[in-house]
A tleap script that builds the chain and sets N, CA, C and O, in Angstrom:
source leaprc.protein.ff14SB
mol = sequence {
  NMET LYS GLN CYS LEU ALA VAL PHE LEU ILE
  ILE MET SER ALA VAL PRO SER THR ALA GLU
  THR ASP LEU LYS THR PRO HIE THR ALA GLU
  ALA SER ILE CYS PRO ASP ARG PRO ASP GLU
  PRO ASN TRP ILE ARG ASP LEU PRO ALA GLN
  ASP ALA TYR LYS ARG VAL LEU VAL GLN ASP
  ILE TYR ARG THR ARG ALA PHE GLU GLN ILE
  ALA LEU GLY GLY ALA CYS PRO CYS ASP VAL
  ARG PHE PRO SER TRP ALA THR ALA GLU HIE
  GLU PHE GLN GLU ARG PHE GLU ASP ALA ASP
  ARG TRP GLU MET LEU GLU ALA SER ARG GLU
  TYR ASN GLU ARG ALA ASN GLU LEU ARG PRO
  ALA VAL MET ASP ILE CYS ARG ALA ASP GLY
  ASN CTRP
}
set mol.1.N position { 17.871 -38.065 -35.321 }
set mol.1.CA position { 17.121 -37.321 -36.313 }
set mol.1.C position { 15.634 -37.336 -35.992 }
set mol.1.O position { 14.956 -36.315 -36.107 }
set mol.2.N position { 15.119 -38.526 -35.581 }
set mol.2.CA position { 13.706 -38.626 -35.243 }
set mol.2.C position { 13.387 -37.768 -34.030 }
set mol.2.O position { 12.301 -37.195 -33.941 }
set mol.3.N position { 14.341 -37.674 -33.082 }
set mol.3.CA position { 14.115 -36.851 -31.893 }
set mol.3.C position { 14.018 -35.375 -32.277 }
set mol.3.O position { 13.174 -34.649 -31.752 }
set mol.4.N position { 14.876 -34.936 -33.187 }
set mol.4.CA position { 14.836 -33.539 -33.637 }
set mol.4.C position { 13.511 -33.233 -34.319 }
set mol.4.O position { 12.915 -32.181 -34.088 }
set mol.5.N position { 13.054 -34.148 -35.153 }
set mol.5.CA position { 11.784 -33.954 -35.842 }
set mol.5.C position { 10.635 -33.910 -34.843 }
set mol.5.O position { 9.728 -33.089 -34.979 }
set mol.6.N position { 10.666 -34.774 -33.851 }
set mol.6.CA position { 9.610 -34.800 -32.836 }
set mol.6.C position { 9.590 -33.499 -32.045 }
set mol.6.O position { 8.519 -32.950 -31.786 }
set mol.7.N position { 10.760 -33.000 -31.660 }
set mol.7.CA position { 10.845 -31.738 -30.920 }
set mol.7.C position { 10.327 -30.588 -31.793 }
set mol.7.O position { 9.582 -29.730 -31.320 }
set mol.8.N position { 10.722 -30.580 -33.045 }
set mol.8.CA position { 10.268 -29.544 -33.967 }
set mol.8.C position { 8.747 -29.554 -34.096 }
set mol.8.O position { 8.117 -28.497 -34.053 }
set mol.9.N position { 8.157 -30.728 -34.253 }
set mol.9.CA position { 6.704 -30.829 -34.396 }
set mol.9.C position { 5.981 -30.388 -33.129 }
set mol.9.O position { 4.928 -29.756 -33.210 }
set mol.10.N position { 6.524 -30.709 -31.974 }
set mol.10.CA position { 5.920 -30.284 -30.710 }
set mol.10.C position { 5.955 -28.763 -30.594 }
set mol.10.O position { 4.966 -28.135 -30.217 }
set mol.11.N position { 7.100 -28.183 -30.919 }
set mol.11.CA position { 7.234 -26.721 -30.847 }
set mol.11.C position { 6.280 -26.056 -31.832 }
set mol.11.O position { 5.600 -25.092 -31.480 }
set mol.12.N position { 6.224 -26.556 -33.050 }
set mol.12.CA position { 5.373 -25.942 -34.065 }
set mol.12.C position { 3.893 -26.084 -33.728 }
set mol.12.O position { 3.100 -25.210 -34.077 }
set mol.13.N position { 3.508 -27.155 -33.062 }
set mol.13.CA position { 2.094 -27.305 -32.707 }
set mol.13.C position { 1.685 -26.329 -31.611 }
set mol.13.O position { 0.498 -26.047 -31.451 }
set mol.14.N position { 2.643 -25.813 -30.859 }
set mol.14.CA position { 2.347 -24.848 -29.804 }
set mol.14.C position { 2.264 -23.419 -30.332 }
set mol.14.O position { 1.740 -22.540 -29.647 }
set mol.15.N position { 2.771 -23.175 -31.532 }
set mol.15.CA position { 2.766 -21.839 -32.123 }
set mol.15.C position { 1.468 -21.664 -32.908 }
set mol.15.O position { 1.173 -22.475 -33.787 }
set mol.16.N position { 0.685 -20.622 -32.612 }
set mol.16.CA position { -0.561 -20.436 -33.360 }
set mol.16.C position { -0.282 -20.128 -34.825 }
set mol.16.O position { 0.682 -19.439 -35.159 }
set mol.17.N position { -1.111 -20.632 -35.659 }
set mol.17.CA position { -0.974 -20.405 -37.091 }
set mol.17.C position { -1.478 -19.021 -37.447 }
set mol.17.O position { -2.470 -18.552 -36.890 }
set mol.18.N position { -0.797 -18.370 -38.372 }
set mol.18.CA position { -1.268 -17.051 -38.801 }
set mol.18.C position { -2.587 -17.174 -39.545 }
set mol.18.O position { -3.348 -16.208 -39.604 }
set mol.19.N position { -2.874 -18.326 -40.109 }
set mol.19.CA position { -4.144 -18.519 -40.789 }
set mol.19.C position { -5.307 -18.464 -39.801 }
set mol.19.O position { -6.441 -18.189 -40.194 }
set mol.20.N position { -5.035 -18.722 -38.535 }
set mol.20.CA position { -6.079 -18.692 -37.519 }
set mol.20.C position { -6.325 -17.284 -36.991 }
set mol.20.O position { -7.307 -17.060 -36.283 }
set mol.21.N position { -5.470 -16.348 -37.313 }
set mol.21.CA position { -5.585 -14.996 -36.790 }
set mol.21.C position { -6.712 -14.258 -37.489 }
set mol.21.O position { -6.790 -14.244 -38.717 }
set mol.22.N position { -7.591 -13.641 -36.697 }
set mol.22.CA position { -8.670 -12.827 -37.238 }
set mol.22.C position { -8.138 -11.416 -37.401 }
set mol.22.O position { -8.023 -10.678 -36.422 }
set mol.23.N position { -7.814 -11.035 -38.623 }
set mol.23.CA position { -7.207 -9.735 -38.871 }
set mol.23.C position { -8.211 -8.593 -38.798 }
set mol.23.O position { -7.805 -7.435 -38.709 }
set mol.24.N position { -9.518 -8.886 -38.832 }
set mol.24.CA position { -10.541 -7.850 -38.752 }
set mol.24.C position { -10.806 -7.431 -37.304 }
set mol.24.O position { -11.319 -6.339 -37.062 }
set mol.25.N position { -10.466 -8.279 -36.353 }
set mol.25.CA position { -10.739 -7.973 -34.953 }
set mol.25.C position { -9.626 -7.107 -34.395 }
set mol.25.O position { -8.469 -7.527 -34.377 }
set mol.26.N position { -9.953 -5.904 -33.938 }
set mol.26.CA position { -8.907 -5.042 -33.385 }
set mol.26.C position { -8.424 -5.576 -32.045 }
set mol.26.O position { -9.190 -6.155 -31.274 }
set mol.27.N position { -7.156 -5.372 -31.790 }
set mol.27.CA position { -6.604 -5.738 -30.496 }
set mol.27.C position { -6.917 -4.593 -29.555 }
set mol.27.O position { -6.513 -3.454 -29.793 }
set mol.28.N position { -7.627 -4.890 -28.499 }
set mol.28.CA position { -8.083 -3.831 -27.604 }
set mol.28.C position { -7.160 -3.725 -26.404 }
set mol.28.O position { -7.325 -4.428 -25.407 }
set mol.29.N position { -6.212 -2.857 -26.516 }
set mol.29.CA position { -5.348 -2.544 -25.389 }
set mol.29.C position { -5.936 -1.307 -24.731 }
set mol.29.O position { -6.328 -0.364 -25.419 }
set mol.30.N position { -5.999 -1.303 -23.425 }
set mol.30.CA position { -6.583 -0.159 -22.740 }
set mol.30.C position { -5.701 1.067 -22.936 }
set mol.30.O position { -4.482 1.014 -22.778 }
set mol.31.N position { -6.345 2.158 -23.281 }
set mol.31.CA position { -5.635 3.412 -23.512 }
set mol.31.C position { -5.101 3.954 -22.196 }
set mol.31.O position { -5.735 3.811 -21.151 }
set mol.32.N position { -3.937 4.572 -22.255 }
set mol.32.CA position { -3.342 5.131 -21.041 }
set mol.32.C position { -3.983 6.455 -20.662 }
set mol.32.O position { -3.954 6.844 -19.494 }
set mol.33.N position { -4.557 7.147 -21.625 }
set mol.33.CA position { -5.295 8.378 -21.325 }
set mol.33.C position { -6.718 8.213 -21.836 }
set mol.33.O position { -6.949 7.597 -22.876 }
set mol.34.N position { -7.646 8.755 -21.113 }
set mol.34.CA position { -9.060 8.711 -21.496 }
set mol.34.C position { -9.495 7.295 -21.893 }
set mol.34.O position { -9.930 7.080 -23.024 }
set mol.35.N position { -9.383 6.336 -20.983 }
set mol.35.CA position { -9.698 4.952 -21.333 }
set mol.35.C position { -11.166 4.714 -21.686 }
set mol.35.O position { -11.496 3.680 -22.266 }
set mol.36.N position { -12.044 5.649 -21.348 }
set mol.36.CA position { -13.464 5.481 -21.663 }
set mol.36.C position { -13.852 6.106 -22.995 }
set mol.36.O position { -15.027 6.379 -23.241 }
set mol.37.N position { -12.876 6.328 -23.843 }
set mol.37.CA position { -13.154 6.934 -25.152 }
set mol.37.C position { -14.095 6.037 -25.955 }
set mol.37.O position { -14.052 4.814 -25.819 }
set mol.38.N position { -14.937 6.635 -26.785 }
set mol.38.CA position { -15.888 5.823 -27.555 }
set mol.38.C position { -15.188 5.001 -28.634 }
set mol.38.O position { -14.202 5.433 -29.231 }
set mol.39.N position { -15.717 3.824 -28.863 }
set mol.39.CA position { -15.194 2.969 -29.926 }
set mol.39.C position { -15.585 3.537 -31.284 }
set mol.39.O position { -16.628 4.172 -31.442 }
set mol.40.N position { -14.730 3.292 -32.240 }
set mol.40.CA position { -15.047 3.640 -33.619 }
set mol.40.C position { -16.287 2.833 -34.016 }
set mol.40.O position { -16.364 1.644 -33.706 }
set mol.41.N position { -17.253 3.450 -34.692 }
set mol.41.CA position { -18.468 2.719 -35.080 }
set mol.41.C position { -18.153 1.489 -35.934 }
set mol.41.O position { -17.208 1.483 -36.723 }
set mol.42.N position { -18.965 0.458 -35.755 }
set mol.42.CA position { -18.743 -0.802 -36.468 }
set mol.42.C position { -18.730 -0.630 -37.978 }
set mol.42.O position { -17.912 -1.250 -38.657 }
set mol.43.N position { -19.615 0.197 -38.517 }
set mol.43.CA position { -19.677 0.322 -39.976 }
set mol.43.C position { -18.364 0.857 -40.533 }
set mol.43.O position { -17.973 0.516 -41.649 }
set mol.44.N position { -17.683 1.699 -39.753 }
set mol.44.CA position { -16.394 2.240 -40.193 }
set mol.44.C position { -15.327 1.155 -40.099 }
set mol.44.O position { -14.540 0.955 -41.024 }
set mol.45.N position { -15.316 0.464 -38.972 }
set mol.45.CA position { -14.326 -0.581 -38.736 }
set mol.45.C position { -14.473 -1.732 -39.727 }
set mol.45.O position { -13.490 -2.384 -40.078 }
set mol.46.N position { -15.710 -1.981 -40.178 }
set mol.46.CA position { -15.978 -3.133 -41.036 }
set mol.46.C position { -15.921 -2.831 -42.534 }
set mol.46.O position { -16.259 -3.688 -43.350 }
set mol.47.N position { -15.498 -1.628 -42.898 }
set mol.47.CA position { -15.379 -1.317 -44.323 }
set mol.47.C position { -14.355 -2.241 -44.974 }
set mol.47.O position { -13.323 -2.536 -44.370 }
set mol.48.N position { -14.619 -2.698 -46.180 }
set mol.48.CA position { -13.636 -3.544 -46.859 }
set mol.48.C position { -12.363 -2.758 -47.177 }
set mol.48.O position { -12.376 -1.528 -47.231 }
set mol.49.N position { -11.294 -3.470 -47.380 }
set mol.49.CA position { -9.980 -2.847 -47.602 }
set mol.49.C position { -9.996 -1.847 -48.758 }
set mol.49.O position { -9.328 -0.815 -48.692 }
set mol.50.N position { -10.747 -2.142 -49.808 }
set mol.50.CA position { -10.763 -1.222 -50.949 }
set mol.50.C position { -11.449 0.103 -50.622 }
set mol.50.O position { -11.342 1.056 -51.395 }
set mol.51.N position { -12.154 0.179 -49.488 }
set mol.51.CA position { -12.793 1.422 -49.049 }
set mol.51.C position { -12.082 2.050 -47.851 }
set mol.51.O position { -12.673 2.858 -47.134 }
set mol.52.N position { -10.842 1.690 -47.636 }
set mol.52.CA position { -10.091 2.204 -46.481 }
set mol.52.C position { -10.014 3.728 -46.485 }
set mol.52.O position { -9.968 4.340 -45.418 }
set mol.53.N position { -9.999 4.343 -47.649 }
set mol.53.CA position { -9.940 5.803 -47.732 }
set mol.53.C position { -11.157 6.453 -47.069 }
set mol.53.O position { -11.055 7.575 -46.571 }
set mol.54.N position { -12.303 5.770 -47.055 }
set mol.54.CA position { -13.491 6.296 -46.374 }
set mol.54.C position { -13.270 6.305 -44.865 }
set mol.54.O position { -13.596 7.273 -44.178 }
set mol.55.N position { -12.714 5.214 -44.369 }
set mol.55.CA position { -12.423 5.121 -42.934 }
set mol.55.C position { -11.442 6.216 -42.529 }
set mol.55.O position { -11.629 6.884 -41.512 }
set mol.56.N position { -10.410 6.391 -43.323 }
set mol.56.CA position { -9.406 7.413 -43.026 }
set mol.56.C position { -10.042 8.797 -43.012 }
set mol.56.O position { -9.720 9.615 -42.150 }
set mol.57.N position { -10.935 9.068 -43.950 }
set mol.57.CA position { -11.586 10.377 -43.990 }
set mol.57.C position { -12.425 10.611 -42.735 }
set mol.57.O position { -12.358 11.690 -42.146 }
set mol.58.N position { -13.207 9.629 -42.320 }
set mol.58.CA position { -14.012 9.800 -41.100 }
set mol.58.C position { -13.092 10.028 -39.902 }
set mol.58.O position { -13.382 10.877 -39.058 }
set mol.59.N position { -11.994 9.288 -39.814 }
set mol.59.CA position { -11.030 9.485 -38.724 }
set mol.59.C position { -10.417 10.881 -38.781 }
set mol.59.O position { -10.217 11.513 -37.743 }
set mol.60.N position { -10.122 11.361 -39.974 }
set mol.60.CA position { -9.554 12.705 -40.122 }
set mol.60.C position { -10.553 13.778 -39.694 }
set mol.60.O position { -10.181 14.748 -39.033 }
set mol.61.N position { -11.816 13.605 -40.070 }
set mol.61.CA position { -12.860 14.542 -39.639 }
set mol.61.C position { -12.952 14.536 -38.117 }
set mol.61.O position { -12.987 15.591 -37.484 }
set mol.62.N position { -12.992 13.344 -37.540 }
set mol.62.CA position { -13.110 13.175 -36.088 }
set mol.62.C position { -11.981 13.899 -35.354 }
set mol.62.O position { -12.229 14.674 -34.430 }
set mol.63.N position { -10.745 13.643 -35.772 }
set mol.63.CA position { -9.580 14.247 -35.112 }
set mol.63.C position { -9.581 15.772 -35.275 }
set mol.63.O position { -9.337 16.504 -34.316 }
set mol.64.N position { -9.854 16.239 -36.485 }
set mol.64.CA position { -9.835 17.676 -36.744 }
set mol.64.C position { -10.895 18.398 -35.931 }
set mol.64.O position { -10.610 19.432 -35.327 }
set mol.65.N position { -12.095 17.880 -35.906 }
set mol.65.CA position { -13.167 18.538 -35.145 }
set mol.65.C position { -12.866 18.529 -33.648 }
set mol.65.O position { -13.161 19.503 -32.955 }
set mol.66.N position { -12.289 17.456 -33.146 }
set mol.66.CA position { -11.907 17.418 -31.727 }
set mol.66.C position { -10.830 18.460 -31.445 }
set mol.66.O position { -10.912 19.184 -30.452 }
set mol.67.N position { -9.825 18.540 -32.306 }
set mol.67.CA position { -8.758 19.532 -32.126 }
set mol.67.C position { -9.322 20.951 -32.154 }
set mol.67.O position { -8.908 21.804 -31.368 }
set mol.68.N position { -10.260 21.201 -33.056 }
set mol.68.CA position { -10.859 22.537 -33.125 }
set mol.68.C position { -11.576 22.889 -31.823 }
set mol.68.O position { -11.473 24.017 -31.341 }
set mol.69.N position { -12.294 21.936 -31.260 }
set mol.69.CA position { -13.018 22.185 -30.009 }
set mol.69.C position { -12.057 22.423 -28.848 }
set mol.69.O position { -12.313 23.269 -27.991 }
set mol.70.N position { -10.965 21.689 -28.820 }
set mol.70.CA position { -9.957 21.878 -27.770 }
set mol.70.C position { -9.331 23.261 -27.898 }
set mol.70.O position { -9.205 23.981 -26.907 }
set mol.71.N position { -8.939 23.635 -29.106 }
set mol.71.CA position { -8.319 24.946 -29.328 }
set mol.71.C position { -9.296 26.070 -29.000 }
set mol.71.O position { -8.905 27.078 -28.412 }
set mol.72.N position { -10.549 25.906 -29.372 }
set mol.72.CA position { -11.564 26.925 -29.126 }
set mol.72.C position { -11.853 27.082 -27.634 }
set mol.72.O position { -11.975 28.198 -27.130 }
set mol.73.N position { -11.961 25.959 -26.938 }
set mol.73.CA position { -12.313 26.000 -25.519 }
set mol.73.C position { -11.137 26.172 -24.582 }
set mol.73.O position { -11.318 26.553 -23.426 }
set mol.74.N position { -9.933 25.898 -25.062 }
set mol.74.CA position { -8.748 26.033 -24.224 }
set mol.74.C position { -8.640 24.992 -23.131 }
set mol.74.O position { -7.896 25.174 -22.167 }
set mol.75.N position { -9.379 23.899 -23.273 }
set mol.75.CA position { -9.338 22.811 -22.292 }
set mol.75.C position { -9.427 21.483 -23.037 }
set mol.75.O position { -9.892 21.418 -24.175 }
set mol.76.N position { -8.968 20.426 -22.366 }
set mol.76.CA position { -8.878 19.125 -23.024 }
set mol.76.C position { -9.464 18.012 -22.157 }
set mol.76.O position { -8.770 17.041 -21.853 }
set mol.77.N position { -10.732 18.136 -21.754 }
set mol.77.CA position { -11.328 17.018 -21.033 }
set mol.77.C position { -11.515 15.835 -21.986 }
set mol.77.O position { -11.570 16.015 -23.203 }
set mol.78.N position { -11.610 14.647 -21.436 }
set mol.78.CA position { -11.696 13.442 -22.265 }
set mol.78.C position { -12.866 13.469 -23.238 }
set mol.78.O position { -12.736 12.995 -24.367 }
set mol.79.N position { -14.007 14.016 -22.822 }
set mol.79.CA position { -15.164 14.008 -23.720 }
set mol.79.C position { -15.019 14.992 -24.879 }
set mol.79.O position { -15.787 14.931 -25.838 }
set mol.80.N position { -14.053 15.887 -24.801 }
set mol.80.CA position { -13.761 16.783 -25.924 }
set mol.80.C position { -12.631 16.195 -26.767 }
set mol.80.O position { -12.682 16.244 -27.996 }
set mol.81.N position { -11.629 15.649 -26.121 }
set mol.81.CA position { -10.514 15.027 -26.866 }
set mol.81.C position { -10.991 13.816 -27.651 }
set mol.81.O position { -10.561 13.588 -28.782 }
set mol.82.N position { -11.888 13.037 -27.041 }
set mol.82.CA position { -12.435 11.840 -27.690 }
set mol.82.C position { -13.955 11.889 -27.613 }
set mol.82.O position { -14.560 11.187 -26.803 }
set mol.83.N position { -14.578 12.722 -28.457 }
set mol.83.CA position { -16.034 12.875 -28.408 }
set mol.83.C position { -16.750 11.681 -29.045 }
set mol.83.O position { -16.117 10.741 -29.525 }
set mol.84.N position { -18.043 11.739 -29.036 }
set mol.84.CA position { -18.844 10.766 -29.771 }
set mol.84.C position { -18.452 10.842 -31.249 }
set mol.84.O position { -18.026 11.889 -31.738 }
set mol.85.N position { -18.600 9.740 -31.935 }
set mol.85.CA position { -18.308 9.718 -33.371 }
set mol.85.C position { -19.451 10.298 -34.196 }
set mol.85.O position { -19.309 10.456 -35.409 }
set mol.86.N position { -20.579 10.617 -33.567 }
set mol.86.CA position { -21.780 11.035 -34.295 }
set mol.86.C position { -21.542 12.253 -35.184 }
set mol.86.O position { -22.016 12.287 -36.319 }
set mol.87.N position { -20.821 13.241 -34.690 }
set mol.87.CA position { -20.581 14.456 -35.474 }
set mol.87.C position { -19.754 14.148 -36.720 }
set mol.87.O position { -20.075 14.622 -37.810 }
set mol.88.N position { -18.702 13.364 -36.566 }
set mol.88.CA position { -17.862 13.004 -37.718 }
set mol.88.C position { -18.645 12.150 -38.712 }
set mol.88.O position { -18.523 12.332 -39.923 }
set mol.89.N position { -19.445 11.224 -38.200 }
set mol.89.CA position { -20.272 10.399 -39.088 }
set mol.89.C position { -21.247 11.270 -39.876 }
set mol.89.O position { -21.397 11.107 -41.087 }
set mol.90.N position { -21.903 12.190 -39.186 }
set mol.90.CA position { -22.878 13.071 -39.833 }
set mol.90.C position { -22.202 13.938 -40.903 }
set mol.90.O position { -22.717 14.077 -42.012 }
set mol.91.N position { -21.060 14.511 -40.565 }
set mol.91.CA position { -20.344 15.347 -41.532 }
set mol.91.C position { -19.924 14.535 -42.755 }
set mol.91.O position { -20.039 15.003 -43.888 }
set mol.92.N position { -19.440 13.327 -42.521 }
set mol.92.CA position { -19.060 12.455 -43.636 }
set mol.92.C position { -20.266 12.169 -44.527 }
set mol.92.O position { -20.184 12.278 -45.750 }
set mol.93.N position { -21.384 11.802 -43.904 }
set mol.93.CA position { -22.573 11.448 -44.684 }
set mol.93.C position { -23.138 12.650 -45.440 }
set mol.93.O position { -23.569 12.522 -46.586 }
set mol.94.N position { -23.133 13.807 -44.800 }
set mol.94.CA position { -23.674 15.006 -45.440 }
set mol.94.C position { -22.789 15.522 -46.575 }
set mol.94.O position { -23.293 15.942 -47.617 }
set mol.95.N position { -21.483 15.491 -46.375 }
set mol.95.CA position { -20.576 16.118 -47.335 }
set mol.95.C position { -19.948 15.164 -48.343 }
set mol.95.O position { -19.620 15.569 -49.458 }
set mol.96.N position { -19.777 13.885 -47.958 }
set mol.96.CA position { -18.933 13.020 -48.783 }
set mol.96.C position { -19.551 11.695 -49.200 }
set mol.96.O position { -18.913 10.920 -49.913 }
set mol.97.N position { -20.772 11.419 -48.774 }
set mol.97.CA position { -21.348 10.112 -49.091 }
set mol.97.C position { -21.374 9.826 -50.594 }
set mol.97.O position { -21.174 8.686 -51.014 }
set mol.98.N position { -21.619 10.858 -51.401 }
set mol.98.CA position { -21.672 10.672 -52.853 }
set mol.98.C position { -20.379 11.079 -53.559 }
set mol.98.O position { -20.313 11.079 -54.788 }
set mol.99.N position { -19.361 11.421 -52.787 }
set mol.99.CA position { -18.085 11.837 -53.382 }
set mol.99.C position { -17.332 10.619 -53.917 }
set mol.99.O position { -17.518 9.499 -53.442 }
set mol.100.N position { -16.491 10.858 -54.901 }
set mol.100.CA position { -15.669 9.757 -55.402 }
set mol.100.C position { -14.394 9.643 -54.559 }
set mol.100.O position { -14.116 10.470 -53.691 }
set mol.101.N position { -13.651 8.609 -54.845 }
set mol.101.CA position { -12.440 8.311 -54.066 }
set mol.101.C position { -11.475 9.494 -54.038 }
set mol.101.O position { -10.933 9.825 -52.983 }
set mol.102.N position { -11.258 10.131 -55.183 }
set mol.102.CA position { -10.276 11.213 -55.268 }
set mol.102.C position { -10.723 12.434 -54.480 }
set mol.102.O position { -9.902 13.119 -53.870 }
set mol.103.N position { -12.018 12.706 -54.492 }
set mol.103.CA position { -12.540 13.817 -53.686 }
set mol.103.C position { -12.333 13.542 -52.195 }
set mol.103.O position { -12.000 14.445 -51.427 }
set mol.104.N position { -12.533 12.293 -51.800 }
set mol.104.CA position { -12.338 11.935 -50.394 }
set mol.104.C position { -10.871 12.021 -49.998 }
set mol.104.O position { -10.548 12.466 -48.897 }
set mol.105.N position { -9.985 11.598 -50.887 }
set mol.105.CA position { -8.555 11.690 -50.588 }
set mol.105.C position { -8.121 13.146 -50.453 }
set mol.105.O position { -7.323 13.481 -49.578 }
set mol.106.N position { -8.643 14.005 -51.313 }
set mol.106.CA position { -8.329 15.435 -51.224 }
set mol.106.C position { -8.885 16.022 -49.925 }
set mol.106.O position { -8.219 16.824 -49.271 }
set mol.107.N position { -10.089 15.629 -49.558 }
set mol.107.CA position { -10.679 16.113 -48.307 }
set mol.107.C position { -9.845 15.655 -47.113 }
set mol.107.O position { -9.630 16.428 -46.180 }
set mol.108.N position { -9.376 14.416 -47.129 }
set mol.108.CA position { -8.510 13.920 -46.049 }
set mol.108.C position { -7.264 14.777 -45.918 }
set mol.108.O position { -6.842 15.114 -44.812 }
set mol.109.N position { -6.682 15.126 -47.052 }
set mol.109.CA position { -5.489 15.977 -47.031 }
set mol.109.C position { -5.804 17.315 -46.374 }
set mol.109.O position { -5.018 17.812 -45.568 }
set mol.110.N position { -6.941 17.895 -46.713 }
set mol.110.CA position { -7.319 19.191 -46.145 }
set mol.110.C position { -7.589 19.101 -44.638 }
set mol.110.O position { -7.171 19.972 -43.875 }
set mol.111.N position { -8.286 18.047 -44.216 }
set mol.111.CA position { -8.526 17.868 -42.779 }
set mol.111.C position { -7.203 17.682 -42.038 }
set mol.111.O position { -7.011 18.231 -40.954 }
set mol.112.N position { -6.297 16.909 -42.625 }
set mol.112.CA position { -4.993 16.695 -41.991 }
set mol.112.C position { -4.200 17.987 -41.874 }
set mol.112.O position { -3.548 18.229 -40.859 }
set mol.113.N position { -4.254 18.816 -42.906 }
set mol.113.CA position { -3.561 20.110 -42.838 }
set mol.113.C position { -4.101 20.938 -41.680 }
set mol.113.O position { -3.337 21.537 -40.923 }
set mol.114.N position { -5.423 20.965 -41.549 }
set mol.114.CA position { -6.044 21.740 -40.465 }
set mol.114.C position { -5.647 21.164 -39.105 }
set mol.114.O position { -5.277 21.913 -38.201 }
set mol.115.N position { -5.723 19.849 -38.954 }
set mol.115.CA position { -5.349 19.215 -37.683 }
set mol.115.C position { -3.886 19.487 -37.358 }
set mol.115.O position { -3.547 19.740 -36.202 }
set mol.116.N position { -3.019 19.437 -38.357 }
set mol.116.CA position { -1.595 19.683 -38.127 }
set mol.116.C position { -1.311 21.130 -37.749 }
set mol.116.O position { -0.378 21.403 -36.994 }
set mol.117.N position { -2.110 22.059 -38.270 }
set mol.117.CA position { -1.974 23.462 -37.855 }
set mol.117.C position { -2.313 23.622 -36.370 }
set mol.117.O position { -1.666 24.386 -35.653 }
set mol.118.N position { -3.323 22.901 -35.927 }
set mol.118.CA position { -3.803 23.015 -34.547 }
set mol.118.C position { -2.989 22.190 -33.550 }
set mol.118.O position { -2.985 22.480 -32.354 }
set mol.119.N position { -2.300 21.162 -34.047 }
set mol.119.CA position { -1.637 20.191 -33.173 }
set mol.119.C position { -0.731 20.806 -32.100 }
set mol.119.O position { -0.852 20.406 -30.942 }
set mol.120.N position { 0.163 21.746 -32.403 }
set mol.120.CA position { 1.038 22.268 -31.336 }
set mol.120.C position { 0.259 22.897 -30.177 }
set mol.120.O position { 0.563 22.638 -29.012 }
set mol.121.N position { -0.731 23.710 -30.491 }
set mol.121.CA position { -1.527 24.341 -29.428 }
set mol.121.C position { -2.342 23.301 -28.668 }
set mol.121.O position { -2.443 23.356 -27.443 }
set mol.122.N position { -2.921 22.356 -29.401 }
set mol.122.CA position { -3.732 21.310 -28.771 }
set mol.122.C position { -2.865 20.434 -27.868 }
set mol.122.O position { -3.287 20.058 -26.774 }
set mol.123.N position { -1.660 20.112 -28.322 }
set mol.123.CA position { -0.745 19.321 -27.488 }
set mol.123.C position { -0.456 20.030 -26.176 }
set mol.123.O position { -0.485 19.408 -25.114 }
set mol.124.N position { -0.179 21.318 -26.240 }
set mol.124.CA position { 0.105 22.081 -25.017 }
set mol.124.C position { -1.095 22.073 -24.074 }
set mol.124.O position { -0.942 21.855 -22.872 }
set mol.125.N position { -2.278 22.308 -24.616 }
set mol.125.CA position { -3.495 22.327 -23.796 }
set mol.125.C position { -3.740 20.958 -23.173 }
set mol.125.O position { -4.008 20.852 -21.976 }
set mol.126.N position { -3.646 19.917 -23.986 }
set mol.126.CA position { -3.927 18.565 -23.495 }
set mol.126.C position { -2.858 18.070 -22.524 }
set mol.126.O position { -3.178 17.372 -21.562 }
set mol.127.N position { -1.609 18.416 -22.757 }
set mol.127.CA position { -0.554 18.045 -21.801 }
set mol.127.C position { -0.810 18.699 -20.451 }
set mol.127.O position { -0.635 18.068 -19.409 }
set mol.128.N position { -1.224 19.960 -20.466 }
set mol.128.CA position { -1.517 20.665 -19.212 }
set mol.128.C position { -2.666 19.990 -18.463 }
set mol.128.O position { -2.702 20.005 -17.233 }
set mol.129.N position { -3.601 19.399 -19.203 }
set mol.129.CA position { -4.734 18.696 -18.591 }
set mol.129.C position { -4.441 17.214 -18.348 }
set mol.129.O position { -5.292 16.490 -17.832 }
set mol.130.N position { -3.231 16.760 -18.722 }
set mol.130.CA position { -2.859 15.357 -18.517 }
set mol.130.C position { -3.500 14.400 -19.502 }
set mol.130.O position { -3.633 13.209 -19.218 }
set mol.131.N position { -3.897 14.910 -20.655 }
set mol.131.CA position { -4.581 14.068 -21.638 }
set mol.131.C position { -3.877 14.010 -22.992 }
set mol.131.O position { -4.534 13.981 -24.033 }
set mol.132.N position { -2.555 13.994 -22.982 }
set mol.132.CA position { -1.830 13.803 -24.244 }
set mol.132.C position { -0.921 12.620 -24.142 }
set mol.132.O position { -0.223 12.292 -25.102 }
savepdb mol mol.pdb
quit
């Protein structure tokens, strides 16, 4: 019995505790396409959980505007597929900084609808360029 307990304690001491895990730090796995894509700005990444809808809205703006540029230009280079976050940040600040949560959620829905309309054409363009 003591041997079993000793083995159990040795095994458990080798397993990292979930309490030690930093859940705010993103796991950075290198992207298979466009590995030099810009990182999401720190202020977006560091928003508290109760403001997650703001992060989602900025991400939705970012994706939609990138898709629009790809569809408009008919090409999918990495700097268009994954542009600087500056345009999405600016649009968020100009249009939604003073908006309430429900307005932001509605805006996210609208951006997603637009991105989903563009997705089939954008996928075809980006696949042809090797960036999907």
